[in-house]
N, C-alpha and C positions, 0 to 999 in steps of 0.2 A: 720822605722823598721816594725815589724809584728802585727798579731791579736789574736789568741786564748789566749794569756796571754800578748803578746806584739802585735805588728802589724802583720797582717796576710799577707800571699802571696796574694796580692790583684788582683781583676779582671782587673784593668786598667794598670797593669805593662806591658802588652803586648797586641797588637791588634789581635794576632792570636787566633784561637779557643782554648778553654781549654779542649776539649776532650782529654783523655789520649793518644790515638793513634796519635793525631796530634802534640804532644810535641816532641821536639828533643830527640834523643836516649840518649844523655848524661844526660838530665834532667830526663827522665824516670828512668834511672839507679840510679841517685842520690836520687830520691823520694823513690824508692824501698829500697835502702840501709838504708835511714833514718827511714822509717816505719818498716822495718824488725828489725832493731836495737832496736827501741822503744818497739816492741812486745816482743822480746827476753829478754831485760833487765827488762821490767815491770813484766813479768811472773816470772823471776828469783827472782826479788826483793820481789814480793808478797809471793812466796814460802819461802824465807828466813826470811821474817818479820812475817808471820802469827803466828808462835809459840811464838814470843816474844811480841806481842801486849798486852798492859795492858788495864785495864778498862778506865784509864785516856785518853789513846790514842784514844780509841773507842768513848769516850764522845766528845773529841775535834773534831774528824772527823765528828761526828754527828752534832756538832755545826756549822761547816763550810757548811755542806750539807743543814742544815736548813736555815742559813743565805742566801746562794745562792738561795734556792727555794723561800724564802720570797722576796728577792730583785727582782728576775725575775717576781714574781707575780705582784708586784706593779710598775714595770718599763718596762714591756714587750712592751707596745706601743712605748715608747721612744726608746728602743733598736731596734725595727723594723724600725722606722724612720731613725735611725743612719745607719743601714745596707743599707737601700735604698738610702740614700743621699750619702754615702761614695762612691768615685770613685777611691780611691787610698789607702794610708795607713789608717788603722783604729785602734785606741787603744781600746782593748777589756777590758771593766771594770771588767770582771771576773778574771783578774789577781790578784785582791784583795784576792779572795778566794783560787786560786791555789797557789799563793805565800805564803799566810798564812799557807797553808798546808806544804810547804817546811820548814818553821820555826818551826811549832808546832808538826809535825807528822814525824814518821819514813818513810823512802823512799818508802816502799811498799804501805802504806796508802796514802801518798802524790800522788803517781802515780794513785791509784784507784780513788782518789778525782778528779784529772784532767780528767780521762777517763769519770767519771760520768758527769762532767760538759760539756765535749765535746759532749757526747751523748744527753744530755738534750737540748743543743743549736743546734744540727744538723738539726732538723726539721725546726726551725725558719730560719736558714741560707739557707737551701736548697730551701725553698719557696721563698726566695729573691735572687735567682740566684747564690748561691755559690755551685759549682759542688762538688759532694761527694768526689772525689779524692783530691780536695783542702782542704776540711774539714779534711779528714783523715791525710793529710800531716801536717796541722797546729796543729792538736791534737797530732801527733807524736812529733813535736818539743816541745810542752808544756810538754808532759810526760817526754821526755829526760831532759828538763831543771829542772823539779821537781826532777827526780831521781838523777841527778848529784848534784844539789843544796842541797837537803836534805842529801845525803850521805856525801858529803864533809863538810857540815855545822856541822852535828852531830859528825863527826870525829874530827873536829877542836875545838869544844866547850870545851871539857875537858881540853884543853891546855890553855884556857884563863880565867878559873874560878878565878885566883888570882887577877884579876882586881877589883878595888873598886866599890861598889855601883852598879848602873845599867849600868856601862860601859861595862860589859861583854855582856849583852843582846844587847846593842846598836851596839857593834862591831860584834856580831854574825849576827844581821840583815843586817848590811852593807856588810859583807862577802857574805851572801846569795843573796843580791840584785846584787852584782857584778857577781857572778857565774851564777845565773839564767839569767841575762841579756846577758852575753857573749854567753852562750849556745844557747839560743833562737834566738838572733839576728844573730849569725853567720850561723845557719842552715837556717833561712828564707832568709837572704840576699844571701846565696849561691843559693837558688832556683830562686830568682828574677834575679840574675846575669845570670844564665844559660838560663833563659827564655827570657831575654831582652837585653843581651849584644850586642854592647857596651852600657853602661849605666852610667850616672854621679854618683859620690859617694853619693851626697846628696839624690838621689833617693833610695839608699840602706838604708840609716840611718835616713831619715825623717827630719822634721823641728825642730827647737828649741821648738816650741809650742807642737808638738807631743811628743818630749822627756820629756818635763816638765810634761805633763799630765801622761805619762807613769810612771815617777818617783813618782808622787803623788799617783798613784794607788798602786805601790809597797810599798811605805812607809806606806800607810794606811793598806795594807795587813800585813806588819811586825808588826805594832802596834796592829792590831787585834789579831795576833798570840800570842803576849806577854800577852795581856789581857786574851786570851783563856787559857793560861797556869796558870796564877795567879788569875784572877778574872773573871771566865767564864760568870757570869751573866751580865757583862758590855759589852759583845761583840755585843749585839744588837745595841749599840750606833753607830757602824760602818756603819749602813745602811743609816743614815741621811746624812753624808758627801758623801756617795756613790751616793745618788740620786742627790745631788747638783753638783757633778763632772759630772755625766752623762748628766744632763740637760745643763750644761755649754759646754760640748763637742758637744752636738747636736746643740746648738746655733752657735758655731764656725763653724760647718760643714755647717749649713744653710747659714751663712754669706759667706763662700767660694763658695758655690753653686750659690749664687745670684750674685757674682761679677766676676766669671770666666767663660771662654768659655769651654764647656764640651769637645770639640774635641781636643783642644790644651793645656788646662791648663793655658793659658794666661788670662789677664784681658779681660772682654767683652767690647764692644764699649762704653756702658753707663758709666761703672766704670772708664774706661780709660779717658774719657772726664772729669769726675769729678776730678780725680787726676791731670790731666794735667792743669786744671784751677787753682788748688792750687799751682802747681809748677811754673806756669807762674807768678802768683801773688807774689810768693817768689822771682823769678828772677827780677821782677820789683822793689821790695824793696831793694834787694841786688845789683841792677844794674849789673847783670851778664848776660851772654849769654846762649843760648840754641839752640839745633838743633832738628827739627821735621822731622822724616823719614816716608815715606810710602813705604813699601816693597811689591812688587807684584810678585808672582811666574809666570814665563814665561810659556806659552803654557800649562797651567794647565788643560784646558778643554780636551786637547788631552790625558792627563793622565787618566782622568775619562772615556773618550770614549774608550780608548784602554784597560785599565786594570780594570776598574770598580770603583765604589765610595768607596769601602773599601780600595783599594790601595790609592785612592786620599786622604782619611782621614789620612792614615799612612804617606803620604808625608807631609800633613799639620802639623802633630804632629812632624815629624822630622825637618821641617823648624822652627817650634816654639822652639824646643830644640836648634837648631843652634843659634837662636837669644838670647835665655836665656844664653847660654854658652859664646857667644862672646861679648854681651853687659855687661855693669857694673851692679852691684847689685842694685844701686840706680836709674838706668834708668827705665822708665815706658814703659812697652811693652804690647801690646794688639792685639787682632785679630779684624780687622775692618769689616770683612765680606768677604764671598767667599774665595779667595786665597790671600787677602790683609791683611797685618799686619802694625801696626803703632808703633812708638817708639818716646819718647821724651828723649833727652839726655841733662840734665841740666849741667850748668857750663862747657861748651865746647867752644872752638874757632873753626873757620872753618877748620883749619889744622887738629885738633884732630878729628873732625867729619868726615873728609875725610878718615883718616886712619881707623876709626872704621867701616865705611860703606864698604870700600874695604875689610876689614877683614871678614865682614858678607858675602859679595858676594863670596869670596874665599871658605868660609866654606860651603856655599850652593852648590857650584860647585863640591865639593868633597863628598857631601852627598850620602849615600847609604841607601836605604829603603828596608827592608825585606818584601816580599809579604806575606800578611796574609794567603793566600791559599797554598803557597809553601815556607816554611822556607828556602829552599836551594836556592831560586831565589832572587837575589839582584838587585834592580833597581837603575840606576845611570843616569848621564847626565842631572841633573837639573840645572836651573839657575834662577835668579831673576833680576828684575829691581828696582831701588831705586830712589825716588825723595826726595830731601832734601830742607827744608826751614829753615832759620836762624832767631832766635829771637834776637833783636827786628827789624832787618833790613827788614824782609818781612812780618811783622805783629806782633801785641802785644796780639792778642787773638787766641785761639785755632782754631776757624773757619777760620780766615784769613790765618793762617799758613798751615792748611790742604788744603785749596784751592791752595795756592802757591805750596806746595809740590806735590799736585796731578797734577798740570800743568807741573812741572818738571818731574814727573813720565811719563807723556804722551810723553814728549820730549825724554826720555830715551828709551821708547818703539819704537818711530818712528825712532830713530837713530840705531836700530838693537837689542835692548834688552841686557840683561846680562851686565848692566853697571849702574853707579851712575851718576845722573844729579842734580846739585845744581841749585837753582833758579837763573836765570840771567847769568849762565855760558854757554859758547858755547857748542853746541852738538857735 
């Protein structure tokens, strides 16, 4: 999902330039509508709210501004590292303060708080490669989520006061989380889809880890808001878990950066070998079979020579997506170098491995790649050759299987490319 309060429309969701004029016309229209709507509704809400703002509302807003400023002061270096390391979805820790405003403040003040935070973060994000138009769009989605969430929440709360004890507050925060999440996620996912379609659903909504971190920030924001309403002096305690969450998020991002290939998002060669070693040890204990595949894109040098390396990178990313979509979730897939990919398929018999590899080949044959320089130009006609070795028949260690599969790949290339070759099978 998004960033300014949820994950943002991130720089890696598309390989094309993020200059506004280079975006597709329907995406530019979508961005304009979202931003214009945010401006109109924010101005209207502020005008409607200004006359009814109480001293308590102003104090709570000041509390959130102060907490945000203090947190940014002590964590700016970590946040800068998170922005630099992130290459896709990034959960923005500032959702604690913006969502807290949804629960504790009237809609107009909640929108102003979100705008203030967006402006304060703009310089930091701009210096780390976030284009102004992306920042404006992300800010607009947050403002709309705050406006809708705060308005509906405070309209609904009078109808649930009859609940006992703290159940009213708990239910109110839950309602706000759902509304805030739906608005922000749908708006950002719409932009990602228009920028990068076709795109897997998981790319729109992120991983379980990302969703868990986002839920944690929203829950902490809700609790901070309740404390701001009833015991304002205790709100400073929210900064400590915020720092812990932010450091944990940075560690996770660094782990991902150290284990994945930047161009494709697959495992890098070192990490792939480590995981395969553990998988083969498990296969030995369980006395089960496995298949090791080496996938090599055919005539890839011609792609780079004809269309340039930017297009070549887009082809590699598209091929990696094909592998991720066609292989099973528990298969270990990585980029081995250049235009070669590797995959270990545990718990398979030769017949199943043959069906899977043929499915991968067919998917690559039908692959279409959008030119980064010309979004209207689609490249096609790709193919790959695959060499397959079977565990334990062709080796019991990763290196032995790799050598066997590489020899089979060579046979597939010599036989005309665009085919699968198993070790020991006739060409």
